[in-house]
N, C-alpha and C positions, 0 to 999 in steps of 0.2 A: 527624237533626239534633238535636244535644244543646245544651240551653239552660240557662244558670245565671242565675237571677233573684237579683239582689243588692238586698235590701230594707232601706231605712233607716227605722227606726221609733223612736218614743218614747212613744206613747200607744196606747190601745185594743187590748189583746191579743186580744179576741174578734174585732174587725174584721180584724186581721192574720191570725188563724187562718182566717177566711172567705176572705180574699184567696188564701192558700196553697191552700186546698181548691179554689177556682175555677180555679187554674192547674195543678193536678196533672196530670202526664203521665209516661209511662214514661221519657221522655228529658229530664225537667226536674229540676233540683236547686235548692234555695233556700239562700241565704246571708243571714242576718239580722243586721244591726247594730242593737243596742239602745243608744241614747244612754247614756253612762256616768252621766248625771244621773238616769236612770230606774231604779227598782227592777226588776230583771230577773225576779224570782220569778214574777209573774203570767204571764210569757211562756214559762216553762219547760215548760209542757204541750205546746209545739210539738215537744218531743223525741219525742213519740209518732210522728212521721213519720220514716221512715228516710232521707228525702232532704232533711231540713232540718238546717242546720249554723249554729250561732251564730258570728258573727265574734268570735274570741277577743280580739283587740286592740280594745277598745272606746274610743271617743273621746268626750270631753265636748263636745258640739256646741253652738255658739252661733250665733244667726241672723246672717247676713252675714259670718261669720268663716271663715277658711281651715279651721277644724275640720271643716266639712262636706265639704270636699275630702279631708281626711285620713281621715275615716270611710270615704269611698268607696275611697280608695287602700288602706286596711286590708283592705277586702273584696276588692279586686283581688288583693292579695298572697296572701290565703288561698286564693282560687280558683286562682291560679297554682300555689301550693304543693301543691294537691291532685293535680296532674298528670293530671287528667281532661281529655280532649280535647274541651272544649266548642267549639261553633261560634260561639255568640253569648253575650254578657253583657248582661242586660237590667236597667237600673237603675230601681227603683221606690221610691216611698215607701209607708209602711204604710197610707196613705189613698187609694191608687190602686185601680182595679178594671178587669178586662178587659171589653172590649165584644165580644170574639169568643171562641169556644171555644179551649181549649188546642190541639186538633187543627188548627184553622184557623191559629192563631198559628205553630205549628211548621212547617206546610206553607208558609205565606207566607214565612217566613225562609229556608226551604230553597230556595225558588224565587229568592230575592233574594241568594243566598250571595255574601258579599264586600262587600255594600253596608253603609255606616255610616249609621245613622238618628239624626240629631241636628239640633236647630234652631239656626241661627246667623244673625246679622245683622252687618253691618259697623258698627263704632262711628262711623266717619267719615261714613257716608252714611245709615244706616237706624236707628241706635240711639244718637243723639248724646247723649241724657240720661245714658248710661252712661260717657261719656268721663271724667268726674271720678272715677269709681270707680278708674280706672286711672292717671291722671296726677297725682292727689293722694295724699298719704300717709294711710293709714287704719290705726289701731292696734286695730281691732276684735278681732283675733285674740289680742291680748296683754292679760292681766288685770293691768294695772299701775295704780297710783293716779295720778290726774291725767292720764290718757292723752288726754282731750279737749283739755285745755290744751296738752299737748305736740303733739298733731296740728296745732292752729292755729299753733303756733310753727314747726313744721317746714314747713308749707305757706306760711307768710309769708316765711321766710328762705331756703328752698331753691327752686331752679327746678322746673318740672314734671317728673315722672318720665317716663322713656323706656323703652319695652319692650326687654328684653334680647334678644340673638341676632337682632335685626332681625325679631322676630315681628310679624306683622299680627294684631291682637287682634280676635277676633270672639266672639259668644256670644249667649245668650238663655236658654231653658229649660234647667235642669240635668239633666233626665231624658232618657235616651237608650237606644238599643239598638245595640251595636257588637260587632265580631268579637273573638275572643280575640287575634288577631294585633294588632289595634289597642290592646288593653289591654296587651299585652306592650310595644308601642312606647312607650306613655305612661309605664309604669313605668321602662323603661330610659332614656328621655329625661330624666325628672326626676332619676334617679340620676346621670346624666352631666352635668346642668346644674343644679347647686344654686343658681346665681344666678337661674334662672327660678323655682324654688320660693320663694326669698326675695322675689322681686318680687311673686308672687301672695299671699304672706302679708301684704303691705302693701296689698293690693287689697280693696276692699269687694265682697262678693258674688262672690268668686272662683269659687264652685261653678258660676256661670252663664257662666263665661268660659274657665277653664283647659283643660278637655277639648276643647272645640270649637277653641280656638286651637291647641293642640298638633297636632291632626289636620289642621286647615286648612293648617298650615304644613309638612306632611309629605307623603310619597309617597301617603298615603291620601286626599289631597284630591280626587282625581278620582273616588273611589268614595263620597263623602259625598252623601247625598240630604238636602236641606234640609227634613226632615220627621221629627219625632221620634216619630211614630205615636201621639201622645197628644192627646186633646181636653181643653183647659184653658180655662176661661171667666174672663177678667180684666175683664169688663164693669163690675164694681162699682167699679173704680178703687182698690182697697185693696192693701195690701202682700201679701196672700195671695189666691189665687183664690177664686172663688165656690164655696160648698158646693152640690153638685149634688143635685137632687131629682127627683121624678117629673115635675115641670113642665118638666124639661130633656130629656125623652125624645125629642122630635122632633129637637132639636139633636144629641143623641147618635146617633140613627139616621142623620142626614144627614152626620155627620162622616166616616164611612169609616175611622175610626181603630181601632187595636187596643186601646188603653187610654184611661182617662179619670181625671181627678182634679179636684176633691177631694171625697171622700165622708166623711160623719160618721154612722155608724150609731146613735150615741146619740140623734140627733135625727131622722134621715131614713133609716131602714133600708129603707123601702118601695122605694126606687129600686134597691137591690141585689136585693131579692126579684124585682122586675120583670126585671132583667137576667138573673138566674138562670133564671127560668121561661120567659121569652119569647124570649131571644136566645142565651144561651150554649149551650143544648142543641142548637140547630140550626147553630151555628157562623158565622152571618152574619146581618146585618140583612135 
């Protein structure tokens, strides 16, 4: 079971190195996208690993903008161009960390072959606060002067936007684990439907919507498990999830997930030490 980890990173090269070491496996490769705004030189030591590849087409990523989607697509394109027959593509951030051993993760995915793991909620029923992300015009992706004024003007004068191609919009967490066939489908669909790409470029936080929406409205729908295999704590009510520490060990243990986020080793490295010594070596909680 061959796995490609696609990692989006912009800070903490040492922590990213640790993440890659924790996931090393004979059947794992790593494709690392470093935000174009970030100096890549501190990350170049990752070239010491013969299974780590930098995503060559780097994207300048801005929070809430389509650029996060584009960075992911750039990674997808490079993975596809490699012609390596991966079974799964696993999208991670540089501040994620596994809760299980690489052997456990590969075995788990092998047993679940063909299942897509992503979190999604209906905007109409379960995630109504996200409706305005979609039906209003957002110029977050476009670095133009006066865009906030222009946004207000567009949303005052124009009717609410409608999803193209009769798509049912769903979404939530941007992090997922999906098959190579699903990645192929996403790339082909966006190539064949530029109107869909334009629609999501005017959507706020499209990275939390576009991939789930495309697969939910596809033949892959029946194989989507509404579980992205990640433990993420949003209890603080902030725009970013809680930074996990040793105080979260019980919750991590009880989650049954394969990965967790968000970690920050500059302030709380002890939790990764705990995971390394107590859990990852035995492959399960």
